[in-house]
Each structure stands twice: as structure tokens, then as C-alpha cells.
N, C-alpha and C positions, 0 to 999 in steps of 0.2 A: 565849114563848121570849125569853131574853135573849141578844142577839147583839152581838158586838164586831167592828166594821169597822176594820181597820188599814190605813192608807195614808200615804204620804209627802206626798200632796197632797189638799186638800179645799177646799171653798168658803171664801173668795171667789175662789180661784184658778180660772182658766178653762182647762180642758183636758178631754180625753175621759174620763180616769180620774176626775177630780173630779165631772164630770157623771154618770158611771155610778154612783158611790157615792151621790151625792145622790138620784138616781132610786130606787136600791134602798132607801135609808134611808126615803124618803117612803112607798114602797109597803109596807115592813115595818111602819111605824108606823100606816099606814091600816088594817092588818090586826091591830092591837092587840099587836104585838110591841114589846118595849123594846129600843131600839137605842142603842149607845154607839159613838162614832167616836174612834179613837185616831190622831192625826195629828201634824203638826209646826207649829212657829211660829218666827218670826225671834227670835233672842236666845239667849244661852248659859246663862241661869240660870232656874230655877224652872219647874215645870210649871203649866199652867192647866187648870181644870176648870169649865166652864160649859155648861149646857143639854145635858148628856150628851156633851159633846165634850171629850176630854182631849188637850191640846196639849203636845208634848214639845219642849224647846229644841233648836235646831240652828244650823248655819252655812249662810247663804245662798250658793249658788254662782252668781254673776252670769253666768258664762260658760255655764251650763247653764239659761238661762231662769229664773233665780231658784229653782232646785231647792234645797230645804232638806235638808241632810245632817245626820242626827241620830245619836247614839250608839246602838248596839244594846242597851245596858244602862241601865235606869233603875230603881233599887231602890224609890224612893218611888212611882213609877208602878205597879210590880208590886203594891204594897200597895193602891193605889187600885183597880186592876183586880180584885184579889181580892175587894174589897167589892162589885163589880158582880155577882158570882156568875153569870158568863157560862155559857151552855149550849154555845155554839160560838163559835169565832173564824174570821173570814173575812179573810184577808190579800189585799191588792190591790197589793202591791209585793214585790220580791225583796230589796231593800237596806234599810238604815236601819231604818225602822219594820217592814219585812218580817222582818228578822232578829229584831227585838225580839218580834214576834208569835210566832215559833217558840219563843223562849226562854220566853215567858209560857205558851204552850200546854203545853210540857213541864213547867214548874215547877208549874203549877196543874192539870195533868192534864185539859186541855180539848181536845176534838177540833178539828182545824184543817182548813179547806178554803182553797183559794187560787184567785185568778183571774189568769191570765197576760195582762196588758193590752198589754205592749210587746214588739215584736220587737227585742231588744237588739242583735242582729247588725247591724241597720241604723243603730246609733248609735255604732259603734266609732270613727267619725271624731273624736269628742270627745276620745278618748285617743290619737289618731294624727294629731297636728297637721301632721306633715310627710309624711303619706300614704305611709309606708313599707309595702310589701307584707308584709314579715315581721311587722311590728307588727300589721297587720290580721289576719293568719292566727292569731297568738297570741291576740289579743283575742277573735276569734270562737270559738276553742277554749275560752277561759276562760268565755265566755257559756254554751256548751254544758255545761261541767262544773258551773258554778254553778247552772244551771237544773236539772240532775239532782239536785244536792245539796239544793236548796230543796224539790224535789218530794217527797223521801223522807219529810219530816215531815208531809205532807198526807194526809189520808184520801182526799180527792178533789180534782181540779183542774177549773176552768172555763176553757174556751177560747171566746173571743167568736165565733170563726169556724172553719170546717173548715181553712182555711189555717193558722191558729195551731195547731190540733190536729196537723196533719200535720208541722209544724215541730217540735213537742215530741216527737212519736213518733220523729222523725228523730234526736233527742238520746238515744234509747233509754230514755226515761222509762217506767217500768212502772206508775206511779200511774194509777188510773182517771181518764180525762179525758172530761168531758161538754161538748159544744158547746151553749152557751147564749148567744145573741146578747143584748147589753146592751139593756135596755128603754128606752123613751123616753116621756115624758109628752107624748103627741101633742097633747093639749088646749093645752098651754103654747105649742106652735108653730103652732097654728091661726091663720090670718091674721086672724081676727076678734078675737084677743087684743090686737092692736096698733091703736090709734086712728089716724085720719087725721092727727091733729095730731102724733102721735109720728113717723109716717112722714115727714110734711112737714118736721119739724124736722131729722131726720137728713139728708134729701136737701138741704135748704137749707144745712146745716152744710158740705157739700162742694160747694155750688154746682151741684148736679145739676138740670137742667131737666126739664120734662115729657117732652121728646123724648129725653132721655138713656136709653139702655139700659145698666143697671148690672149687672156681673157681680161677685159678692162671693166672697172667700176668708175663712174663719174658722178660726183655729187658731194654733199656735205658728209664729213666723217663724224657721225653722231650716233648715239645709242639707238634711235628709232630706225636707222637704216639697217640694223642687224648685220653689219659686216662681219661680226664674229662668226656667224654661221658659215659664211663664205670661206673664211680663213680655216675653220675647222674642216671644211670640205677639202681644202688644198692639202691639209696634213694627210688625208687619205689618198689624194691624187699623186702626191710626191712619192708614195710607196710604189706606184705602178709606172708613172711616166714623169721623168725629171724635166722633160722638154715642154710641159704645160706650165705656163707662168700666169701670175696675176699682177696687174698694174692698177693701183688705186690712185685715181686722180682727184684731188680736192684737199680740203683742209677742214678742221673742225675740232670740237672739244674732246673727241675720243681718239684723236690721232696718236698721241703719245702712248696711251694705254694699249692700242692695237699694235703699235710698233713693238712694244714690249712683249706682247703675246706672240707675235711672229718670231721674235728673237728666242723666246722660251721654247717654242716648238721647233727651233732650228730650221726655219723656212726662209731665211734671208736670201737664199739662192732661187727661191720660187716666187716670193711675193715682194713687190717693190712699191714704194710710196713716191709718187711724183710731186705731191704737194699742190699748192694752188697754181694754176696756169692761166694766162690771159684768155679771155673768152674767144678771141679770134683764132686761137690755137687749138681749141677744144676739138673741132672737126678732125684736125690732123691726128690727134691722139686716138680718136675712134678709128680712123683709116689705117693706123699703124698696128691695129689688133685684129683678131679673128672672131671674137665673140664678146658679148657684154653680159654682165651679171648684176643683179640686185636682189637682195633678200628682204627688202623693205615691204612692209604692209601698211604704210602710212601715207601713201601717195594719193593725191586727189585726182590726178590724171596720169602721171608717169611720163613726164616730158623726155627724160633721159632714155626711156625705152623707145620712144618714137625717134629720137635723134639717132640712136644706135641702129634701128631698123633702116632708117633713111641712109645710114652710112654703110649699108650692106652687111651688118653684123647680125647674126642670129642671137637671140636673147635667152638667158637662163634666169628664171624668176620664180618666186614662190606664188602659190595659188592666191589670187586676189581678184575681187569683183572688178576693180578698175582696169585690169589688163585682159579680161576674158575675150575681148574682141581683137586684141593685138597679138597675143602669143598663142599660136595654134600648134599643138604638139606635133613634132616631126615636120612641121612646115615652115614656121617662122621662129621656132625656138623650142624650149623645153621647160616644163614646170616641175618643181621639186618641193618636198615638204621638210626635208632635213638635210644635214651635211652629207650623209652617206648617199642619198639619192642624187644630190647635186653632183658629187664626185663621179658617180656611175654614169650620169648623162653627159658630163663633159668629156669623159673618156670615150663614150659611145660616139659623140659627134666628131671628136678628133680623128677617129678611125675611118670616118666616111671617106669615100673616094671623092675626088675633086668635082666630078660631074654632079653628084648628089648635093655637094656643098653649094655649087653654083645655082642649082635649082632652088635651094632654100633661100639664097641671097636674093634671087629674083622675086620670090614670093614675099620676102621681107619688104622690098621696095614697094611692091604693089599694095601691101597692107596699109602703108602710111600715106598713100596718095590723097585720101580724103582729109588729111590734116594739113593740106596745103594752106599757106598763110593767106592766100587770096580768098579762099572759102571762109576762113576765120574772119577776115575783114568784113566780108559781105554780111555775115550774120550779126557781127557786133554793131556795124553801122545801122543796120535795120533796127536793132534794139535801141540804139541812141535816138533815132528819129521817132520811134514810138514813145520812148520815155519823155521826150520834150513835149510831145502832144499831150500825153497823159498827165504830165506834171501840172499843166494849166487847169486840169479838171480835179485836182486833188485838194482836199481840205487839210490844213495844218492845225494840229492841236496846240493851241496857245496856252491854255490853262485848264487845270483839273480841280474840281472842288468835291470833296467827299461829303455827301449828305447822308441822312440816316436811311440806309437801305438802297441808295442809288447814287450815281455820280453825275455831276453837271460838267459838261465839256463846253469850252469856248473855242470855236474854230475860226479859221481865217482862210478865205479863198479869193484871190485877185483883189486884195484890199477890202473885201467885204467881210463883216463879222457875223457869225452864226452861233446859236446856242442850242444844245440838245442834251436831254437828260436820258441816261441809260442805266440799265440794271447793273449792279456791281458785278454779277457773274459775266455779263456781256463784256464789261470793261476788262475783266481778267482774261476772258477767252480770246479777245482781239489783241491782247498784249499792248493795250493803249498806254502810252506815256506822253509826256510833253514832247512836242515836235514830231510825234507820229503822224504819218500821212495817211489819210483815209480817202478811198475812192468814192465816186458818186454812188456806186452800189453799196458800199459800207454806210455812207451817210443816209441814203434812203432807207436802208434796213434799220438804222438807229431811229429815224423819224417814225417808222411804223411802231417801234417799241415804245416810243416816248409816251403815247397815249396810255399805255399800261403803267408806265413809271409815274405819270401824273396822277392816275387813278390810285396808285399805291399811296401816294402822298395824301390824297383825300381820305383814304382809309385810315391813315395814321391820325389825321385830324379828328375823324369821327371816334376813333378808339381812345383818343386823348380825353374826350369829354366823358365817355362812359365805356366800361368794359362790355364786350359783346361776345356771344358764342360764334363758333364757325358758321352755323346755320343762319344766324341773324345777319352776319356780314355777307354771306353768300346770297341770301334773299335780297339784301339791300343793293348789292352790285347788280344782280339780275334785273331788278325793277328799274334801276336808274340808268344803266348803261347797256348798249347793244354789243355784247361781246360773246365769243364762242366759249364753250364749256372749258376747253383746255386753258385759255387765257385766265378765266376766272379762277380755276383750280390753281394755276401757277401763282397768282397773287395771294390767294388764301394760304397756300403752302409756304410762301415767303414770309407772310405775316406770322404764321405759326413757328417757322424756323427762328424768326427774330424774337419770338416770345410775346408778340402783341396780341395774338389769339391763343388762348390756352383753356380749353374746355374743362380740364381737370381743376386748374387753379380757380376758374370761374365757379365751378360747382362747389368747391370747398368754401369759397367766399360767400356764395349765395346761401348755402346751408347755415352758415354762421349768422348772416343778416336776417334770414327768415326766422330763425329761432329767437333772435333778439327781438323781433317784432311779434313774438308769440304765435308763430305759424307752426302747425303740426307737420309731421314727417310725410304723411300721405299727400298733403297739398304741395309740400316742397318737391316731392318726386314728380307730381303732375306738372308743376310749373316749369321745372328744369327740362322735362321731357318735351314740353311745348317749344322750348327754346333750342331743341335739337341736340341736347347733351345725351350721350349714349347711356343706356340703362346701366351698363357696367360701371361707368364713372359715377352716376348718381348713387347707385347702391354702395359703392366704395366710400363716397363722401359722407353719406348718411350713416353708414356703419361706423366709420372712424370717429364721427362726432356724437354717436348714440350715447344718451344718458337718460335712463329711466326716470330718475329723480327730477332732472331738469325738464323733461317732457311733461311730467305731472305738474310741476310748479308753474310752467308756462300755461298749461290748460286751466289751472285754477285762477291765475291772474286774468286770463281772457274771460273766463266765466264770471268773475267778480265784476268786470267792466260791464258785461251784458246785464247782469243782475241789477247794477246800480242805475242803469239807463232805461230800464223797462219796469217801472214800478206799478203802472196802471193796468196790470193784468192779473189773472188768477195765479195762485200758487202753482197749480199744475201746468198752466200755460207757460209760466216762467221756466219750469223744468224742461218743457218741450222746446222752448226757444233756445235755451242754453245748450241742450243736447244737439239740436240741429245746427246751431252756429259753430259749435265745437267740431262737428263732423265736416261742415263746410270749410272750416279752417284747417282741416287736415289731421285732426286727432281721431284715433280709432275708437270703436264702440266701447271697448273695455275701459279706456281712459275716460270717456264721457260718463260712463256709469259711475266710476269711482269718484269723479269730480262732483257729480250731482249728490252723491252720497256724502262726500266730505263737506260740501257746502251746507248741508242740513237746512235746506230752505223750509223753515217751519211756517205753519199757517198762522197768520196774524188775523184773528177773528174780526177785530174792529176795522183794520185796513182792508181786509178781504171783502167785508160787507160794504165798505165805502166804495171800493173799486167796482163791485158788482152793481151797486145802485147807479153809479155814474154811467156804466156801460148799458144798463137796462133802460135808463132815461133816454140815452142817445138812440138806442134801437127803437124805442117806442116812437120817438119823433120821426125817425126815418121811415118806419112801416105804416104810420097813421095816415099817410097820404093815400094809401092803397087798401089798408085793412082796418077793421074795427071789431069791437066786441071780443068774442072768444078767439076768433082767428088772429086778431092783433096780439092778444096775450100769448097765444101759441107760437107766433112768429118770434116774439121777444124772448120767450122761454128757450126756443130752439137756438136762437143766436147766442144767448148767454151760456147755454150748454156747450156750444161749439168753442166758446172761449175757455172751456175746461173748468167752469165753476160747478160746484156740487149742486145736485138737484134740490136738496133740502134748503140750501141757502137761497137758491133762485126763487122757490115757492114763498119763502119769507119775504124777500125783497119785493116780489111782484104783488104780494098781498098788501104791502104797505103803500103801494103806488095807487094813485087815483085813476079810475077808468070811466069813460063816459057812459057806459052801459050799466053802470052799477046804480 
């Protein structure tokens, strides 16, 4: 397998990430894999490629322990990497080279896995020089967002510890995360690897005597390592035992400040700074000391703890989730919470007899056996193999279009294009961005949701033609589509959230339009209730628009229309018709009575007689087929009476008509 390891840091730099990559590279090569390292170098021009190590130019940030920041784009380097014909890319950083690794993976269509080495939340003080709380909150939020963004292009992620995995899951990262502790070449840290001469030279360099008990710190000298706590502890130790010394190995942005602190505490005979040493000499520095200390709470795994234990050193450390399986009180080391407790436990251990110390050293070695680099290799190579297989089943998000209420994704898999529509909430929950990789499971889940998304679009089109109530839309969806109640409710709620369905707004608009069309409040209430609007909303809308004068005016207008279109009836019949139609149109009895009274429908004798004669003639013609004589006259009389004509007028009209029996 051809593997590309991408990192902002690599040998000869001394830090946990560089050490981890070096261990992985060596193990991969031992097992006949071809490994290429893509990293940085000091300088702004030209790339360098030697011994399968490609170094990209960048700017050294002195304030960040010599970190080299490189551009995320190197066209010549991409060509060189293409020639490597990599099977997989393994990113060990999120910035600079890390961004470049993601560009290369996409451009060359190579599966990408990544290891999250650093808890960046603990490093925000580098951009928050004045310790502003608001800046810190924003910086930590940015770390969370960037971590999610970077994870989306990875087929899988490696967390060195459960603590790191829990943190990443707290960022709502959906990428598959495997906990694989970084391996260690235990043989390299075996005490037999350092000669007596090497140990003697190191101890003499700092004027350590045979009686001196030396505690060592190895790592970056920076604020997040909390070395100041250790120094404060030694100010307490110095009062009791002058033969207990501290050796600080490494360099970093806080070195000068801590040297000044040591000087101010008059601890120059107790605490020594070794500075930066070559990585191949680090084991000998461990072997030259009797114990190891770190007060850091920012480790993702704590490689220096493992190195120290493998070097037969017991470890003093602060309580932290990441080391709970490494440091066992009174067996492989001691835990402390502050400088006083640290001092007390160092003095306690120093007083132990040699036999007890040897027992603890043996337990320290046993504790780190599971971190053997070969175990590390086997777990990583298994992840690589699975990632390559999985990669071919992934869908790459090529484009994203924001529609009204949903998102259209265009995907690509094995040169085939696909399109799927998803809810906006789903899009957010899955943290989908351009170049996000979706599994078959993700894609199938989105396809299931697409039916609902397309239905939502149909609902929008229906509502664009005419406003409808919640019940109307619910009934329409139920009749037209075979969906469960939850899905229907979800669509309705989304439409309501977006403001496309609003029963209150609908009710107010309907009340206005009904009144405009001369409809009374009783009918308005009835019609809105039929459409599923709640009684409370209807009452509210009617109450807010209530106007006694307008109600009366509308009733009169409506009555006048009826009056003008029904002239061939009796005066009393006309009143009955008007009353009934007013009631049917939603006006109450009180309004009806007032309207009839206001209209003052007076009896027009001539017109009334004419209407009566016409109706009597038609009745006579209708009944003459069946009746005659008195019975016929009685039938016509009763009919005219039913039409609300007065009896005296009916007698007059009937007497003027011709009857066959007369």
C-alpha cells in the first residue's frame, strides 16, 4: 500500500505529533508499505523532496513554538503527489498541510482519514492575548465549527483517546471515530538502550550528583503545559530536600518567562532548563532521571507519560481523563491537584526504599505494553483497508442549492451523478457542506425523506394559488398521499413555521372578505369552523373586526338586493323572504327585525293586486286539471293565502276571475 502522511510537523522537531508520525511511518515501512511524508520547512520558496519526504515552504511562527504555517495550495506539490500514486491519505493536522491534504484527496480522488492530535480549545490563549472572555468564547466556537468542517471530508477519524473522541462527538461530528492510542517503539525507550556513559554525561552537564533525585519534564514549554505549577511545587520541595532537582527538556514561547520565575524564586540550584535536544537523545534524558512530571490538562493521549513509563520512570501528573488508565496511585505514579500536593508526593516517593521503587518501575513497564507500536500499526492498517473499501461506497456532495424550505444536493459516486432533496433541518443536522462524504446509509435515509420534501413543494404550489387553513391542507394531504400521521404533522408544522399556513391570519382575512360580500357574523363563524379554524381564533377575529353600524349597513344592502329581485310576491311574503335570507346569510334575528323595520316595505295596492291576480291565474291553471267548482276555488284561495296575501284581497281577485261553474 502507498500511504501519504500529511502533517505540519515532523522530525527533527520534537513533539508528540512528530513522534507519533515517526512511529507510524517506521511500523508501516517495517511491514513493506511505501510511505510518503508531506510536511513543512522553513523558507518561502521551493518544495524539497528527499527520501520520500516532501517539504512545503512556509512561515515560521516564533510565538507558537516555531510552528511553520504553509499555504493550503501548492500546485507543483500536487503534481509530485500525483506521481506517488497514493492509495490513501492520512492527515495529522487540521490547518496548513491539513487543508492541503483535503484539497489533494478531492483533486486526486483518494480516500482520506485523519487523526485529531490536538485539543485546540486549550490553545485559544494564543489568539486571546488580553484574556477577553468574549474572544475566548468565539475562539472555542470557531474550533468546534472548523473541526466539524474538516471531519466531513474524512472517511474515518482516529482519536488517540476516549477523551478526544468524547470531545469530537460533543462537536456533533458524524464521521466514524475510532479510538486508537498512538503506538510507541518501546525498545527505543528501554533503559538498556542508553549507556552508562550517556547517562553520566547528561547528569554531569547539569552538575547532578549521585545523591540527586531528578524529576524530568519533556515537551513544549508553553502556557497550556502548566509548568508554573511544577515550579511552585519545587519552591516547597527546596525547603525540605535540596537534592531533589527538576530538569525541563524542550523549548517554547514560555521558556524565558519561566526562567525568570525560577530566578525570582532563587531556585537556580534546583531547576535546570536543558533546552531543545535531538529526538534520538530524548530517551537518554529520561534514563538519566528518576521520575517524570507534567501538570498539563490539555493532552489528547499523553505520549510523554507513556515514554516516561516505558523508560522505567514513575509519573507525577494532575488528575485527567486521558491518563486514568496510565497513572495508578502508588503503583505507576502519583496524582496531584496543586503544587503543595505535588511537593508532598515527590518527597514521599523519594523516601521509598529501593525495593519499593523497583516494584513501581516494573509496574510502569507493564502498564505501557499495550501501547507497543506493532499493536498500533495493526489497528491503523485495518482502518486504512476499511476506509479504502468504504470510500468507493461514498457519495461526494458536489453542489448545494437552497430552495424555499428545503435543500437540493447534487452528489457524485464513481463518476455517476445523483440528485436528492432534503429538509433544511436535515441538512443542518448532518453538517452537510460541499465535498462532504455521505455513506450509503446516509443517502438511503435522504431518499426516504425526499418524498416528504417533494410533497412539501407541492403544498407550496397549492398554497400559492389560494390560502388554506391547517385542516384543509391536512385533509388534502391525507386524501392524496399515503403517509403516516407523524409525517403529515411534520409537513404541516413546517408550513406553519414558514408562515405558509396561518389560521389566525386566514381568519382575519376571511372575516374582512365575508363582510365585504355582505355576510353576517353567524355565517362567518359557521364557515370558518367548517374549515377547521379554532373557535378561539374565530371569536378573536370577529371581535376585533366587530362594528355594529357596519353589520347593519351590510344587512340593509343585502336586503335591498333581495327586495329588488323578488317583486312578484306579496308584501308580507317579501318580508318573510328577506328575513329568512338575512338569517341564512348569518345576520341575527335582532338585526333582521331592524332591517325589515328600516326598509318600511309599504303595501302598494295596485302592484299587490296585480301580483295576486297573476299568482291566482297560475294556481287556477295548475289545479284545474284535477279540481273544479268550489274545490278549485278553495285550492286557489289556499295557495294565494300561503303566499301571504291578505284574505280580503284574495276574495276580491277571485270574484273578478271567471269560473266554469258560474
